[in-house]
VOTI-223357 format. One line per 5 residues: number of its first residue (from 1); their letters; for each residue y, x, z of N, C-alpha, C, O, CB. Coordinates in steps of 0.1 Angstrom, whole numbers, plus 5000, padded with zeros to 4 digits. Last residue first. Glycine has a CB too. Layout:
<atoms>
NUM = a = Y:X:Z:Y:X:Z:Y:X:Z:Y:X:Z:Y:X:Z | ...
</atoms>
This chain:
<atoms>
234 = xxxxx = 4411:9252:7568:4424:9250:7581:4432:9264:7577:4442:9267:7584:4416:9250:7601 | 4390:9258:7551:4402:9250:7550:4415:9252:7555:4426:9254:7550:4401:9240:7553 | 4376:9272:7570:4378:9280:7564:4389:9274:7552:4396:9282:7545:4367:9286:7561 | 4371:9253:7594:4381:9261:7595:4383:9271:7584:4392:9280:7586:4379:9268:7608 | 4347:9246:7579:4358:9234:7579:4368:9243:7583:4377:9242:7575:4357:9221:7590
229 = xxxxx = 4326:9268:7580:4331:9260:7568:4345:9253:7571:4353:9255:7563:4320:9250:7564 | 4329:9268:7612:4331:9282:7604:4337:9274:7588:4349:9274:7586:4312:9292:7603 | 4316:9244:7615:4328:9252:7625:4332:9255:7616:4340:9248:7609:4325:9263:7636 | 4289:9253:7606:4297:9239:7599:4313:9239:7607:4321:9231:7603:4285:9220:7603 | 4282:9271:7624:4283:9274:7608:4292:9260:7601:4300:9261:7592:4266:9275:7600
224 = xxxxx = 4279:9257:7647:4291:9270:7643:4293:9271:7627:4304:9272:7621:4283:9288:7649 | 4259:9244:7642:4273:9232:7641:4281:9247:7643:4292:9246:7638:4276:9216:7658 | 4236:9240:7617:4244:9248:7628:4256:9241:7629:4262:9234:7621:4247:9263:7624 | 4211:9218:7610:4227:9217:7607:4232:9225:7620:4232:9220:7631:4234:9199:7606 | 4181:9235:7606:4192:9220:7618:4203:9228:7615:4206:9240:7617:4189:9216:7641
219 = xxxxx = 4147:9231:7601:4157:9233:7600:4170:9224:7603:4171:9211:7602:4155:9236:7591 | 4123:9236:7629:4128:9227:7614:4142:9230:7615:4149:9231:7625:4125:9207:7614 | 4093:9250:7642:4104:9248:7640:4108:9237:7630:4100:9230:7625:4109:9260:7637 | 4063:9250:7652:4069:9238:7651:4087:9239:7651:4094:9231:7657:4064:9229:7665 | 4042:9265:7643:4051:9264:7645:4057:9252:7640:4056:9245:7630:4055:9274:7643
214 = xxxxx = 4002:9277:7655:4010:9264:7647:4031:9265:7646:4031:9269:7658:4005:9247:7659 | 3994:9292:7670:3991:9290:7656:3997:9282:7648:3998:9281:7636:3979:9287:7655 | 3999:9285:7695:4006:9293:7687:4004:9300:7676:4009:9311:7673:4008:9300:7693 | 3999:9254:7710:3993:9265:7704:4001:9273:7695:4009:9268:7687:3981:9262:7698 | 4028:9253:7735:4017:9249:7726:4007:9258:7717:4009:9270:7717:4022:9242:7717
209 = xxxxx = 4061:9247:7750:4049:9252:7748:4034:9247:7740:4032:9235:7740:4046:9253:7759 | 4092:9250:7735:4082:9242:7742:4070:9253:7740:4069:9263:7733:4080:9226:7735 | 4120:9257:7730:4116:9267:7737:4103:9253:7743:4105:9248:7754:4130:9276:7748 | 4125:9247:7695:4128:9246:7708:4116:9254:7714:4106:9258:7708:4129:9231:7714 | 4140:9261:7664:4127:9260:7673:4131:9261:7686:4137:9271:7691:4118:9271:7670
204 = xxxxx = 4155:9265:7638:4155:9264:7650:4141:9255:7654:4135:9246:7649:4168:9258:7653 | 4170:9280:7607:4159:9274:7616:4161:9273:7631:4169:9281:7637:4147:9282:7615 | 4199:9265:7599:4195:9275:7605:4184:9270:7608:4183:9258:7611:4202:9280:7613 | 4226:9252:7573:4215:9251:7579:4209:9262:7585:4210:9272:7579:4208:9247:7573 | 4248:9239:7559:4247:9244:7571:4235:9246:7579:4235:9242:7590:4254:9237:7577
199 = xxxxx = 4247:9221:7534:4241:9222:7547:4242:9225:7562:4238:9219:7573:4237:9226:7545 | 4272:9208:7517:4266:9217:7527:4260:9216:7533:4264:9209:7542:4269:9220:7533 | 4303:9205:7496:4287:9199:7506:4281:9212:7505:4283:9222:7498:4273:9184:7497 | 4336:9192:7492:4330:9204:7493:4313:9199:7502:4313:9192:7511:4342:9215:7502 | 4367:9184:7473:4353:9177:7486:4345:9194:7481:4347:9203:7472:4339:9153:7478
194 = xxxxx = 4387:9189:7458:4389:9187:7468:4374:9180:7478:4374:9172:7487:4401:9180:7465 | 4386:9212:7429:4380:9200:7436:4386:9202:7451:4390:9213:7455:4362:9201:7436 | 4387:9238:7413:4397:9228:7415:4395:9215:7422:4404:9207:7419:4401:9226:7403 | 4373:9259:7416:4368:9248:7409:4378:9239:7407:4378:9232:7396:4357:9242:7416 | 4385:9277:7426:4381:9283:7419:4376:9270:7405:4376:9271:7393:4370:9292:7426
189 = xxxxx = 4381:9265:7455:4396:9267:7454:4395:9268:7436:4404:9262:7430:4404:9283:7464 | 4357:9260:7457:4359:9249:7461:4382:9251:7449:4389:9244:7442:4355:9249:7483 | 4348:9283:7463:4345:9278:7453:4353:9267:7449:4357:9267:7437:4335:9276:7454 | 4362:9293:7485:4367:9300:7469:4361:9293:7461:4366:9293:7450:4363:9316:7464 | 4356:9280:7504:4370:9276:7501:4377:9282:7484:4386:9279:7476:4379:9283:7515
184 = xxxxx = 4330:9290:7505:4331:9277:7501:4347:9269:7499:4350:9258:7494:4324:9270:7513 | 4318:9316:7511:4325:9309:7495:4329:9298:7497:4333:9294:7486:4316:9307:7483 | 4314:9317:7538:4317:9329:7537:4325:9326:7518:4334:9332:7514:4302:9342:7540 | 4299:9293:7546:4316:9291:7553:4319:9306:7549:4329:9310:7556:4318:9287:7575 | 4282:9280:7513:4285:9286:7529:4299:9288:7531:4309:9288:7523:4277:9300:7532
179 = xxxxx = 4266:9266:7493:4277:9268:7497:4278:9273:7511:4273:9266:7520:4283:9258:7495 | 4242:9262:7480:4243:9271:7482:4260:9275:7485:4265:9286:7481:4236:9275:7473 | 4253:9231:7468:4242:9239:7467:4243:9253:7467:4245:9259:7456:4237:9236:7457 | 4281:9218:7451:4269:9219:7464:4257:9224:7458:4252:9222:7447:4265:9205:7472 | 4312:9202:7445:4304:9214:7445:4288:9211:7457:4287:9204:7467:4316:9227:7450
174 = xxxxx = 4319:9169:7434:4319:9177:7445:4307:9192:7446:4295:9191:7447:4316:9166:7455 | 4344:9151:7422:4333:9161:7415:4330:9170:7429:4339:9178:7434:4339:9171:7400 | 4352:9119:7412:4357:9132:7424:4342:9139:7423:4332:9133:7424:4363:9125:7444 | 4365:9109:7386:4353:9108:7393:4355:9119:7402:4361:9129:7397:4339:9108:7385 | 4389:9109:7369:4383:9101:7369:4367:9099:7378:4360:9089:7376:4384:9100:7357
169 = xxxxx = 4397:9140:7370:4407:9125:7372:4401:9111:7374:4406:9102:7381:4416:9122:7357 | 4379:9154:7362:4379:9151:7374:4391:9138:7381:4392:9131:7391:4380:9164:7380 | 4374:9157:7336:4366:9145:7346:4371:9142:7357:4371:9131:7362:4353:9148:7350 | 4378:9183:7330:4379:9173:7317:4380:9161:7324:4387:9152:7318:4366:9172:7306 | 4382:9197:7348:4391:9196:7344:4390:9189:7332:4400:9188:7324:4396:9208:7344
164 = xxxxx = 4355:9193:7362:4368:9189:7368:4382:9189:7360:4391:9182:7363:4370:9198:7378 | 4340:9207:7343:4340:9188:7344:4349:9189:7354:4351:9177:7354:4326:9178:7349 | 4351:9234:7345:4349:9225:7334:4349:9213:7336:4359:9207:7332:4339:9226:7328 | 4343:9240:7373:4355:9241:7369:4357:9233:7359:4364:9223:7362:4358:9251:7366 | 4314:9240:7365:4317:9227:7379:4333:9230:7374:4338:9220:7371:4311:9232:7401
159 = xxxxx = 4305:9256:7350:4308:9243:7344:4315:9238:7353:4323:9230:7349:4298:9236:7340 | 4316:9278:7368:4325:9275:7354:4324:9262:7347:4333:9257:7340:4322:9286:7342 | 4296:9276:7389:4310:9274:7388:4319:9274:7379:4331:9269:7382:4314:9280:7393 | 4272:9282:7388:4276:9271:7380:4290:9270:7380:4295:9263:7371:4271:9259:7383 | 4268:9303:7404:4259:9307:7391:4267:9292:7384:4267:9293:7372:4238:9307:7394
154 = xxxxx = 4276:9293:7430:4281:9307:7420:4280:9307:7411:4290:9309:7404:4276:9318:7421 | 4258:9271:7436:4275:9266:7428:4281:9284:7423:4289:9286:7414:4292:9256:7445 | 4228:9270:7416:4234:9274:7431:4249:9272:7422:4252:9272:7410:4229:9294:7440 | 4210:9267:7394:4203:9269:7410:4215:9264:7418:4213:9255:7427:4199:9287:7415 | 4230:9247:7377:4225:9259:7377:4219:9257:7393:4223:9249:7401:4237:9272:7373
149 = xxxxx = 4247:9222:7369:4235:9226:7365:4226:9241:7367:4217:9245:7360:4238:9224:7354 | 4267:9223:7387:4268:9228:7375:4260:9230:7367:4262:9239:7358:4272:9235:7374 | 4256:9216:7412:4258:9230:7409:4261:9233:7397:4258:9244:7393:4249:9237:7413 | 4270:9184:7424:4266:9192:7411:4266:9204:7416:4274:9207:7424:4275:9190:7399 | 4277:9147:7434:4273:9163:7435:4265:9170:7425:4256:9166:7418:4264:9165:7446
144 = xxxxx = 4304:9125:7422:4291:9133:7420:4292:9151:7424:4299:9160:7421:4286:9131:7402 | 4316:9091:7435:4317:9105:7429:4301:9113:7426:4290:9108:7428:4326:9115:7441 | 4316:9068:7426:4327:9070:7433:4326:9088:7431:4335:9095:7427:4327:9063:7448 | 4303:9051:7395:4302:9057:7409:4316:9065:7412:4325:9068:7405:4290:9068:7409 | 4306:9039:7371:4313:9032:7382:4311:9042:7395:4318:9040:7405:4306:9015:7385
139 = xxxxx = 4298:9045:7344:4288:9029:7355:4293:9027:7366:4290:9017:7373:4269:9032:7361 | 4314:9056:7334:4316:9048:7329:4306:9038:7340:4308:9026:7342:4314:9051:7315 | 4306:9080:7352:4322:9078:7350:4320:9062:7351:4322:9055:7361:4330:9085:7332 | 4279:9085:7340:4282:9083:7357:4292:9077:7358:4292:9067:7366:4284:9097:7367 | 4286:9092:7315:4280:9081:7318:4280:9079:7331:4282:9067:7333:4269:9080:7314
134 = xxxxx = 4301:9119:7319:4305:9106:7314:4303:9093:7317:4311:9084:7319:4303:9105:7304 | 4280:9135:7326:4289:9128:7334:4295:9118:7337:4297:9112:7347:4293:9131:7335 | 4267:9135:7305:4257:9121:7316:4270:9123:7325:4272:9114:7332:4235:9126:7326 | 4277:9150:7290:4279:9138:7287:4273:9127:7291:4273:9115:7287:4279:9138:7276 | 4279:9171:7306:4291:9167:7302:4290:9156:7303:4297:9150:7311:4295:9170:7290
129 = xxxxx = 4249:9179:7304:4258:9175:7318:4269:9170:7316:4272:9162:7325:4262:9185:7327 | 4222:9174:7290:4237:9172:7285:4246:9168:7299:4249:9157:7303:4238:9157:7273 | 4201:9171:7297:4200:9180:7286:4214:9184:7284:4218:9194:7279:4194:9173:7273 | 4199:9171:7336:4198:9162:7327:4200:9172:7310:4199:9184:7313:4211:9149:7332 | 4196:9180:7365:4184:9185:7356:4185:9175:7342:4175:9170:7338:4167:9183:7365
124 = xxxxx = 4219:9176:7374:4218:9193:7372:4208:9193:7367:4205:9205:7363:4217:9203:7383 | 4223:9151:7386:4228:9152:7373:4225:9168:7368:4228:9171:7356:4246:9148:7374 | 4207:9150:7406:4197:9147:7391:4207:9151:7382:4204:9156:7371:4192:9128:7386 | 4224:9155:7428:4220:9167:7416:4211:9162:7404:4208:9170:7395:4211:9181:7423 | 4238:9121:7429:4232:9135:7434:4230:9141:7421:4232:9138:7409:4218:9134:7443
119 = xxxxx = 4264:9100:7431:4255:9103:7421:4249:9116:7426:4258:9124:7426:4262:9104:7406 | 4273:9084:7457:4273:9095:7447:4262:9094:7442:4252:9089:7447:4276:9109:7451 | 4293:9056:7461:4282:9056:7455:4281:9074:7451:4289:9078:7443:4283:9045:7443 | 4311:9026:7465:4312:9039:7477:4298:9047:7472:4289:9044:7480:4310:9032:7497 | 4314:9003:7446:4316:9018:7443:4314:9030:7449:4314:9041:7443:4326:9021:7442
114 = xxxxx = 4287:8976:7454:4304:8992:7458:4302:8997:7450:4290:8999:7445:4307:9005:7473 | 4262:8968:7455:4281:8957:7458:4290:8968:7453:4301:8966:7447:4289:8953:7481 | 4237:8974:7455:4242:8983:7464:4262:8968:7464:4268:8962:7473:4243:9007:7455 | 4229:8958:7432:4223:8956:7441:4231:8962:7455:4232:8955:7465:4210:8960:7437 | 4246:8974:7413:4246:8959:7413:4241:8955:7431:4248:8950:7439:4233:8952:7399
109 = xxxxx = 4233:9000:7413:4249:8998:7417:4252:8981:7422:4257:8977:7432:4259:9002:7400 | 4207:8992:7404:4209:9000:7419:4223:8994:7423:4225:8986:7432:4210:9020:7417 | 4219:8986:7375:4214:8974:7385:4214:8980:7404:4220:8974:7413:4195:8969:7379 | 4227:9008:7365:4234:8997:7369:4229:8989:7378:4234:8987:7389:4238:8990:7360 | 4202:9025:7370:4216:9029:7376:4226:9019:7377:4234:9019:7387:4222:9038:7368
104 = xxxxx = 4189:9014:7347:4186:9014:7361:4196:9013:7371:4199:9004:7379:4179:9024:7363 | 4206:9018:7328:4201:9005:7332:4197:9003:7341:4198:8992:7346:4196:9000:7327 | 4210:9045:7325:4220:9037:7325:4218:9026:7330:4227:9021:7337:4225:9036:7315 | 4198:9069:7335:4191:9060:7332:4202:9047:7333:4203:9041:7344:4177:9060:7340 | 4207:9101:7320:4213:9091:7330:4202:9077:7328:4197:9076:7316:4231:9086:7325
99 = xxxxx = 4184:9120:7304:4192:9116:7306:4198:9105:7313:4190:9096:7311:4193:9116:7299 | 4159:9130:7299:4167:9139:7305:4182:9133:7303:4191:9142:7301:4164:9152:7299 | 4136:9114:7288:4141:9127:7276:4157:9133:7285:4165:9139:7278:4146:9117:7254 | 4130:9097:7309:4119:9109:7304:4125:9117:7297:4122:9129:7298:4106:9106:7294 | 4163:9093:7330:4152:9088:7316:4142:9099:7315:4144:9110:7319:4160:9087:7300
94 = xxxxx = 4172:9092:7362:4172:9098:7348:4163:9092:7336:4156:9083:7340:4168:9112:7351 | 4190:9084:7393:4178:9079:7381:4179:9084:7368:4188:9079:7362:4177:9064:7378 | 4204:9085:7421:4202:9093:7406:4191:9086:7400:4181:9086:7407:4200:9110:7408 | 4223:9085:7451:4209:9085:7446:4215:9089:7428:4225:9094:7425:4199:9066:7449 | 4237:9075:7481:4234:9087:7471:4223:9088:7465:4213:9092:7471:4234:9098:7476
89 = xxxxx = 4260:9051:7495:4246:9058:7492:4246:9066:7482:4255:9065:7473:4235:9049:7488 | 4281:9046:7527:4281:9046:7512:4262:9047:7510:4253:9045:7518:4291:9062:7506 | 4280:9029:7551:4293:9035:7545:4295:9039:7531:4304:9036:7523:4297:9046:7551 | 4260:9011:7564:4262:9019:7561:4274:9023:7551:4274:9017:7541:4254:9019:7559 | 4251:8987:7579:4265:8988:7575:4270:9003:7571:4281:9007:7575:4273:8981:7586
84 = xxxxx = 4227:8976:7577:4225:8988:7590:4242:8989:7586:4247:8994:7596:4212:9007:7588 | 4226:8960:7552:4222:8957:7565:4224:8959:7577:4224:8950:7586:4215:8958:7567 | 4225:8984:7531:4233:8970:7539:4237:8967:7544:4249:8966:7546:4233:8964:7542 | 4205:8996:7536:4215:8999:7540:4225:8993:7540:4235:8995:7547:4218:9006:7538 | 4183:8975:7530:4184:8978:7544:4199:8988:7544:4204:8987:7555:4168:8987:7550
79 = xxxxx = 4192:8977:7501:4190:8963:7511:4192:8966:7524:4201:8961:7531:4176:8956:7510 | 4177:9000:7493:4196:8997:7494:4199:8986:7499:4211:8985:7502:4205:8996:7481 | 4158:8997:7501:4162:9006:7505:4177:9007:7507:4185:9012:7515:4157:9014:7498 | 4151:8979:7476:4146:8976:7494:4152:8990:7500:4143:8991:7508:4126:8975:7499 | 4158:8997:7454:4165:8984:7458:4162:8979:7471:4171:8974:7477:4163:8974:7449
74 = xxxxx = 4141:9015:7460:4150:9022:7459:4158:9012:7463:4166:9014:7472:4152:9030:7449 | 4115:8996:7454:4116:9004:7464:4131:9013:7466:4132:9020:7477:4104:9013:7462 | 4119:8994:7425:4119:8984:7438:4124:8990:7450:4135:8989:7454:4106:8979:7441 | 4114:9020:7418:4126:9017:7416:4129:9001:7426:4140:8999:7432:4128:9016:7401 | 4089:9022:7426:4094:9033:7433:4111:9027:7432:4119:9028:7441:4090:9050:7425
69 = xxxxx = 4079:9003:7404:4075:9002:7421:4081:9009:7430:4082:9004:7441:4063:9007:7425 | 4082:9013:7378:4089:9003:7383:4086:8996:7398:4092:8986:7403:4088:8994:7372 | 4090:9049:7384:4083:9041:7384:4091:9029:7387:4102:9029:7393:4073:9043:7391 | 4116:9074:7378:4110:9068:7385:4100:9054:7384:4109:9045:7381:4118:9068:7393 | 4126:9106:7375:4119:9094:7368:4110:9087:7377:4100:9092:7382:4112:9098:7356
64 = xxxxx = 4133:9129:7386:4143:9118:7393:4137:9106:7379:4146:9099:7374:4166:9125:7394 | 4110:9151:7406:4119:9150:7396:4123:9126:7397:4119:9116:7403:4107:9160:7377 | 4107:9159:7439:4102:9162:7424:4115:9156:7415:4127:9157:7418:4083:9153:7419 | 4101:9131:7469:4102:9143:7459:4104:9145:7450:4104:9134:7443:4097:9147:7457 | 4111:9097:7468:4103:9107:7468:4105:9118:7464:4110:9117:7453:4096:9106:7465
59 = xxxxx = 4131:9082:7467:4120:9072:7476:4106:9085:7476:4096:9084:7483:4115:9053:7463 | 4166:9077:7478:4154:9087:7466:4136:9084:7478:4133:9085:7490:4162:9115:7466 | 4192:9075:7486:4180:9065:7481:4174:9076:7470:4177:9080:7459:4185:9049:7473 | 4206:9089:7518:4202:9087:7507:4192:9078:7499:4184:9072:7505:4200:9096:7507 | 4239:9074:7528:4224:9075:7530:4223:9077:7517:4231:9074:7507:4215:9063:7536
54 = xxxxx = 4266:9082:7541:4263:9082:7527:4244:9082:7531:4239:9092:7535:4272:9098:7517 | 4289:9077:7569:4277:9078:7564:4267:9077:7552:4258:9069:7554:4275:9075:7569 | 4319:9090:7585:4314:9078:7575:4294:9085:7570:4290:9097:7568:4330:9077:7556 | 4321:9092:7620:4323:9098:7608:4312:9089:7592:4301:9085:7592:4318:9117:7612 | 4306:9081:7643:4318:9078:7639:4325:9082:7626:4335:9075:7621:4325:9081:7648
49 = xxxxx = 4275:9076:7654:4284:9086:7650:4293:9080:7643:4289:9072:7635:4279:9096:7642 | 4258:9062:7669:4259:9067:7674:4270:9079:7670:4274:9089:7677:4249:9067:7677 | 4249:9036:7650:4252:9037:7661:4260:9048:7670:4267:9043:7679:4244:9034:7665 | 4244:9050:7628:4257:9043:7625:4258:9039:7641:4269:9039:7645:4257:9029:7611 | 4219:9067:7641:4234:9076:7634:4242:9066:7635:4249:9069:7645:4235:9081:7617
44 = xxxxx = 4200:9047:7643:4206:9054:7655:4220:9060:7650:4230:9056:7656:4195:9066:7660 | 4199:9040:7616:4207:9027:7626:4209:9034:7640:4217:9029:7648:4197:9011:7628 | 4188:9060:7605:4201:9054:7602:4204:9045:7608:4216:9042:7606:4203:9050:7590 | 4162:9062:7619:4175:9072:7621:4187:9064:7612:4197:9064:7619:4171:9090:7612 | 4151:9037:7614:4154:9037:7629:4166:9050:7632:4174:9051:7640:4136:9040:7638
39 = xxxxx = 4146:9037:7587:4152:9025:7591:4160:9030:7608:4171:9026:7612:4138:9012:7591 | 4146:9072:7574:4137:9056:7584:4148:9047:7586:4159:9052:7587:4130:9059:7601 | 4161:9085:7543:4154:9084:7558:4150:9070:7563:4151:9060:7556:4165:9089:7569 | 4150:9094:7513:4157:9085:7521:4151:9085:7534:4139:9086:7537:4155:9071:7516 | 4155:9131:7508:4148:9117:7506:4150:9105:7516:4150:9107:7528:4133:9121:7505
34 = xxxxx = 4160:9160:7499:4162:9149:7503:4156:9137:7500:4152:9134:7488:4171:9149:7502 | 4150:9186:7488:4164:9184:7483:4168:9170:7486:4177:9165:7479:4167:9188:7468 | 4125:9188:7501:4125:9184:7486:4136:9183:7481:4137:9178:7470:4117:9172:7482 | 4131:9199:7526:4128:9210:7518:4128:9203:7503:4129:9211:7493:4115:9217:7523 | 4143:9177:7534:4150:9185:7532:4149:9197:7523:4158:9203:7516:4152:9187:7541
29 = xxxxx = 4134:9148:7544:4124:9160:7536:4138:9168:7531:4143:9162:7521:4111:9154:7520 | 4161:9127:7546:4149:9130:7556:4141:9139:7541:4144:9136:7530:4138:9112:7564 | 4197:9122:7549:4188:9126:7540:4173:9129:7551:4175:9133:7562:4195:9140:7531 | 4231:9117:7548:4222:9114:7559:4206:9117:7550:4207:9110:7540:4224:9096:7565 | 4258:9131:7548:4252:9125:7538:4238:9127:7543:4234:9138:7543:4256:9130:7524
24 = xxxxx = 4286:9122:7562:4276:9132:7566:4269:9124:7554:4273:9113:7550:4269:9133:7582 | 4322:9140:7567:4311:9128:7563:4294:9135:7560:4290:9146:7557:4317:9120:7547 | 4334:9156:7576:4342:9146:7576:4332:9135:7567:4335:9124:7562:4357:9151:7569 | 4333:9182:7607:4330:9176:7593:4333:9162:7590:4336:9155:7600:4316:9176:7590 | 4338:9192:7630:4347:9185:7622:4343:9179:7608:4350:9173:7601:4358:9193:7620
19 = xxxxx = 4316:9195:7648:4320:9209:7642:4334:9202:7635:4342:9211:7636:4306:9217:7629 | 4307:9170:7656:4315:9176:7662:4320:9191:7661:4327:9197:7669:4310:9175:7671 | 4294:9164:7636:4306:9153:7641:4316:9158:7646:4327:9155:7644:4302:9144:7650 | 4273:9182:7630:4281:9178:7622:4294:9171:7624:4303:9171:7616:4274:9172:7617 | 4261:9176:7657:4265:9190:7653:4279:9187:7643:4291:9188:7645:4252:9198:7644
14 = xxxxx = 4252:9151:7648:4262:9153:7660:4263:9165:7659:4275:9165:7659:4257:9149:7675 | 4233:9157:7627:4246:9145:7629:4257:9149:7637:4269:9150:7634:4241:9131:7636 | 4212:9174:7639:4220:9176:7631:4236:9168:7627:4247:9173:7624:4211:9176:7622 | 4196:9157:7653:4209:9165:7662:4220:9171:7649:4232:9172:7650:4202:9182:7672 | 4185:9137:7635:4200:9133:7644:4208:9147:7649:4220:9149:7650:4196:9121:7659
9 = xxxxx = 4181:9152:7603:4179:9149:7616:4190:9144:7626:4202:9148:7625:4173:9160:7621 | 4194:9162:7584:4180:9157:7582:4176:9151:7597:4165:9145:7598:4168:9171:7576 | 4222:9164:7565:4219:9165:7577:4205:9155:7575:4204:9145:7568:4232:9160:7588 | 4252:9179:7548:4237:9172:7548:4227:9172:7556:4221:9183:7555:4230:9175:7541 | 4284:9171:7552:4272:9177:7556:4261:9168:7553:4260:9156:7553:4273:9180:7572
4 = xxxx = 4314:9176:7534:4303:9167:7537:4293:9174:7537:4289:9181:7527:4302:9156:7530 | 4348:9179:7538:4337:9186:7537:4327:9176:7542:4329:9168:7551:4337:9199:7545 | 4378:9177:7520:4368:9169:7522:4354:9174:7522:4348:9176:7512:4369:9160:7513 | 4409:9191:7523:4396:9190:7519:4385:9183:7524:4382:9187:7535:4394:9199:7517
</atoms>
């Protein structure tokens, strides 16, 4: 079982590696589902973390229909990732009609120059999830992250299982959204997948002084939770 942890800061990346995770999805803006992290963040993580790093290519939160300027930003961020020798990228672009934007996705993959790419949960926003996954397979993505078109994997596990049965031999299907140490193994076994995605996040606040009217806490991928998730498969 490959356990991927979504990390939105360096401490989380260190926790993921130390806890035995197999891969990191490096993001910023966890509250919006992830956006592209900074050059400095990617560079430092690549220098200090030895497990594979897949970087989110997403210029903003919200929907997955992007302007021409936003698409060019995505191309530039992909070039940055190539410069920093990241292991893979994560992205997804849709049309206003709710389909996979084949032309834009193909162009972004061409800029990347590799199939080491994950189509993220934009799949779950499409009008026809199975047809969209077929499009993603034909584009040449390595894997797809999905909650089966539902808010979380528990609600979407029937769909994920069906997608795995129909297309799992052509692309790696990775359940994600609401995965915990308590349900991760059950979800993976039920769906028949060999990868799983989680944040294992906990609220964290350092013991620092400051104005008590402000909260400086942030979400952190917790080392114990990751350890427990990895351990559930051993």
